[in-house]
N, C-alpha and C positions, 0 to 999 in steps of 0.2 A: 424762255427754258423751264423745265417741267423735270422736278426732280421725284421720284416714285419710289415708297418706304411702301415696302410689302412686307406682314409679318404672319407667320399663322400664332405666336403662341402672344399672349399680352405681355402689353410693352410699359415697362413702368421708368419712368424719368425721372431726375433729379439737375435741378434749374443751379448750375455753376454757379450761377450768380445769387440768386437765392436761395438754394435747399430743397424749395418746393416741391413736392414726390408728386406726382398724376398718371395717372395709368390712362392710354391709351386701348381702342377697340382693338380687338382682332379685323384684320382685310387690311386692304391694300389702300395705303394712303397716299398721295400725288395733292404738291405740294405744290404753287407758284414760286421761283430765286429768284428773289428779287436783293437786294441789297442793301442793309441794314431793318430787316421785315426780324434776321432770326437773331436767337441766341446761344451759345453754346449750351450742351446737356449732357449728362454722365447716364442712359438708357440701360436696363437691363431687360430681360426677357425672365419669366416665370421660371425657366430655365435655372435660373445665378445666373448666365453668362452674361457682361459687363462690356457696352463698348461704347464712344465717344461721335455724337453727329448733331447739326445745327436740326431745328424744328423752329418753326413761324411765332412770334411772341404774343400771347392771347392771355386772356383775362379770364375762361374759365374753357375748361377741361376738362372731361370725366371717363367715367367708363361707357357714356351712352351715345359719348359729344363728339364729333372729329370737325375741327375749327378751321377754313382754311384763309389765310389774308392772298387776295386780289391789289396785284398794284399795277399799274399809278393810279387807282377808282379808288385809294381809300376804302376798300370793301371788304370784309367779314363776310365767307359763307359758314355756316353752322349746318353740319347734317345732324339731324336729333331720328334716334330710330324706334326712340318711344313710341313717338308722336307720327313718324315716316313723313317729318317734314325738310325741306332744305331754309331756311331761313338767313337771306341775306342782309348783312347791316349796310344799308347804302352809308353815300359818301355826305348827306344831310343827315344825318342819327336819327334815321326811322330803321324798323328789321320791318321786314318785307318776309313772308312765310309760305311755299307754295305747297300743299301734300305732293308727295311722291307720285302715286294715281292719276294727280289730275294733270302731272310733265308726263307723266309717259303717255296719258290718252292726249298730248298737245304735242307729240313730238313733230316735229316739221321737218322730219328728211322723208325723199323722198319716199321710203316701202311706207309711211301712215300718213301723210299730206300728198294731194297732186296738187301740183303749184300750175295745171290747167286750169283748174276747175279749182280752184283754192278751196276744194274742202277735203277733212277730213277722207281718207281711207282704211283707216286700221278700223279691223270688225271688232266690234263690241266682245262677241267672243273669246275672240287673242287676247285681250286684256284681263290684268290680275289684280284685283284688287286689293293683294297685300304684297304685289311688288315693291322690292325692296335699290334704295345703291349701293353699289359695292366697289365704285372706284367712284374720285372729281378728277377733273385734269379743268385748271382754269387757265387763259390765254393772258398771260402778263401785258400785254398791248393795253386790248380793246376789252379785255375782262370780262368775255364771255364765258361759259361754264359748260362747263360739254361731263357726261354722267352718264356712268356705263352703273347697267341694268346687271339684276341677280341672272337674266334669259341672257344675256350677254351680248343685246340691245344700244348701241351706244347715239346721245343722245345728246343736241347743241342747243346751248340758249341765250339769245343775246342779250343780253346786262339792256338794251335799254326796251327788250320785249318785257320784259319779267318787270318791270317799273312798271311798262303800260299795262300789265297782267295780276298786278298789284292786287291781293287781299281785301286790301284793308276796306275799312265802312267807309272811310271818306273818300276812300278811289272808286269805289264799286260808283257811288253815287256818282261823280263828275263823268266817270266812262258810262252809266247809260246814259243821264243830263246830254252827251255828249252825241254819243254814238245814236241812240232813239231820238236823237233831237228835240227833247219836252225840256230842256231849261230856255232862261233868259226870256219869257215869254211877257209882253207888259200890257195891263189891264189899260182899259180905259176909260169915261166916262164923254163925258159934253166938250172935251174940249180938244177932242176930235174935230168937233165941224168946222169948220174949211183948212182945216191944215190933214184930211186924209192923204197918205203916201203915196208921189202921183207917177209914172213909167211911159214914156216912148214906145207905142205897139212894135214897128217895125224893131226900133234899137232889143227890145225884150228879147225877138224872136229870132236874131242875128249875130246881138252879139253877149256872146257867154256870160262878159263881167258884170250888164245889167239883167242878162236871168238870174241871174244866182246871186244879188239885190232881191228880185223880185219876190222870186221861190222863199228868198229867208225873214223879207220884211212880212209876208201872207205867215211864217208859220209863227212870227216875233207878235206882230202888230192883230193878224188874221184877219186886215181890212187893207185895198187898194183898189188904183183907177191907172185904169189903163185908157190910153187915150190919142186921138189918131190914126181910131184903126179904120178899113174901110166899111163906108155905110153898105154892106150887104151881107147877106143871108152866109152861111158856112164859114166867116170868122173864126168863132169861138173853139169851129174845129181844125185850124189851124194853130191860134194859142195852144192849143190843148194837146195838137203833134206835138208840137213844138217842143212839148215837157215833156211827155211818156204816151197817152192815149187818150180818148173817151170816154168817160165809164155814160156805159148806154139805161134807160130804163124803163119802164113799162107806158114812160112814154117819145121813146126812142132813141137816139142817136145825142139830140140836141129837142132841144124845146119851145114853141114860138110862142110868148105870152104878148096876144094882144087881148082886148075888149071884143064879148061875144053874145050874142041874144041867147046861146042855151052853153050857158055854158057846163063843160063834165072837168071842171077845177076851179079852185076857188081867184084862183089867182085870175082866170080868166071869167073875170063880174069886174062890173066898176066902179063896187063900193071901194072901201076903205079894205083891205086884207091885214087881219093884227098879225105882228111881229109870232115869225117862228122859225123853226128849220124844216129846212126841207124833206121827204122824203122820209119822215119819220115814222113810216107804216113799216121800214126796210129796213132787217138782222141789222145789215153791216150800208149803213148811213155814208153816204156820199161825203166826201172828203171836205171837197175845193167845188166853190161852184161861178160859174161867169155870170152875170149877163150881158147881154152889149143891144147900150138901144142906138137903131137903126133908125128908128121914129120916137117923137118928142111931144107927149100932147098938149097942147098952151096952157089946157088950164086940169094942177091938179094931177096926182102921180108923182107924186114925191118920194123916194126912198125915205126908208125912215129903218134905221141900224140900231142895236146896243149890244155889248160886248156880256155873254151869255155870263163869264168865267165873273168881271168885276161885280154884274149884279148877285150872283152864288154867294160868293164872297163875302159885302157887304150886310148879309143876311145870315151870311153862318158868325161870322162877330159881333151881329146885332139880336139876331134871335135866334139861336141854340137848333132850342127843339122844330123850331119850320123847321131849319136846314138838314134836320137828320128827318122829317117824312119826307123831303122830296128826293131825298139822296137815296129811303128805304122803300119805300110807297114805289110798286112797279106799276105803270102805267100802259095800259092798251092803245092800238092805234092800228086804224085802216083805209082804205084808198079801193074805191071797185068803181068800177067802167065800164069802156071799150075805147081801142084806141087804132087807127088805120094802120100805128104798122104793128100792132100786140096781139091784136080784138079784144077780149075779153079780160079779164083781170079784175080780180081782186088782192089784195097786198092786205098782209096782217102781221103785224109783228108788236111788240110791249119791253119796256125798259123802261132804268127811274127816271124820271126829268133831272136830275143831276147824276154823273156817274164819275168816280173816282177811282185811281190805281190803288195800288196797294199801298206806296207811301200816302196816302192820303190827298194827291196830287191832283187837277179834272182833267178829266180823261175826256170827255163831252158832257152839252146837254142832250135833250128829245124832250123838243116843246111845239106841240104842232095843234094845238085850240081847238080847229076846223076838222084835223084829223084824228082824233080823239073819239075815242070809245066810247059808247053811253055806259058802258059794265065800268066795277072801279072794285081795285085787287085791295080794300084791304078790307077792314072789319067798319062793322056800321060803326059803333059809337065814335071812331074815329073817322069819321066822311068830315065832319064839319071840321075839324081840323087841318085837313090835308087841306080841304079847299078856300080855310083860312091861310097857311102855306102859300099856294098854286097861286091866289090873288095878289097877295102880296108880291109873288117875285112879279107879276106881270106888271103890276103896277108901280115897279124898280126901274124896270124894262123903260117905261117913256116917264119917268122922274126928270125932270130938266138939265138937271144935272147930268144922266147917266144916256140920254138918247144921245145920236146924232141922225141929220137929215139934208142927203143931199139928191138932188136934180138933176138924173145924166143928163147930157149933151150929145146928139147924136153922135157915133162916131169915139163913146166913151165904154167902156166894158169894165163894170164894177166887178172885184174878184175877191172872194172871203172866203172865213172860214167854217163854212157850214155846220160842224162840230159845235159850234164855240159860241157864232155871231147870228143874231138874230136880224131877221130881215122885217117890210112889212111895207106898207105902202098909202100915201092919203088916198081918196076915193078919185076916180078918174070923171072928167066931161066925154059921156062917148058920144058920140052919134055913128049910131049903125049905117046908115044910107042902104041904100039898096042894091043891092045884087054886082058882089062884083068889087066894091068899094075898098079903099084902102082902108084899114085901122087908125085910129085917133091916134096910136099910141103901140109900136112895136121895139118888142126884147126878145132876142134871141136867147137861150138859156145852157148850158152845158156843165154837167161835171167834169172833174180827174180827182183818183181814190187820193188820198194821203200816203198810201204805200209809192205809190207811182211816183208821188211828187216829191217824198221826201229821196226815196231811189237817186231822181236826177238831183238833186241839193247835195246831197254825199257825194255826187260822183264831179261835179263840179266845184266842190268844197275842198276834192283830192287834187284839179285837175287843175286850179286857182293855186295851190298851196298854201290853204285859211287856216 
């Protein structure tokens, strides 16, 4: 049951038990009627007329606050007209504060929010930044808060929803980590040799639990092997489509990696391929890369991997000046040539070697020595120091304690975070043979963007109740 108190004039109240005098604001005051939460008081309007009633027991009352007790949750709500905020004292002792304007903007009623599209339908032109709350109503069973705004609109907010949308710094950090899947990443070095996570191809594409584990492993660790895949071309498309869709590039939807006598890409040579991130010459680098081993060379062709975040973090701790140069100096990349799928191309992009987000966490690394332009975007006085930092980072990738080596078997797909994990390979023994001969080593590659990857991961997390 809800009791509503309406008063047009200032209300002065004296507690019968403590003789404390306090003044309530004008307006409508609604409070839940819960046994044990009220004390008898003598109240007097500013006209001098007195009457007796019950009010909620509160520690703080003044002319600018209305305090509500919510039962049985042990939660107290206070409206502050000075700051235009709703303060909710939670049962754990913490206070969550919510601006009126944000509450009004976030109303989930059918007029303000479309349940089918799960999107806001309230127009910005209809939003009053100076909106005020004229009344409150609290459900004594659920703790849900109903707010009547000064324009007459009524909004209801579930207590659990308010907790989830807490404005505290800690709550925001947790929410951002959870929503944008930034937290929980595990850096690694050479200890991953022989310990790369493994998943079965058929299980990943047919079982949601295995798919979820696979997706989250790539998010957290950045690398995994999918084994028992068919030894045919197009398998990476099957895997990509089971997640979302393939990200095409200037080499087509997929690309065939084998040694060629007239290579148009460093990956198509027989020599050692220095560790790098793919497509560093794209403004938006692809997120996750698949490399499917269809045929393997008997000699050479061992894949090499390094955790770019781990290497960068080691430099940040040991040589902050070098780290800052890598995080601040913009590097240019390009790729030019001709491909049967797209014709002539000239890709050009630029970015820092290490990119951090607004909180100082790693966002991506962009490293490709064979795709780096001749132009160096720094003052000539800083060029030598930048080279020292860049070479230091490369040495870190190949350090014994950091590098992971793995020679793929036919039917295996190595999957890795392309904006975090550097990949390369040892030299390959190449026998080109005559026209029409099969390559000694044949991999098929493809990409999936992180946007599509994380969308699938979030959907499965919700479906599986994680």
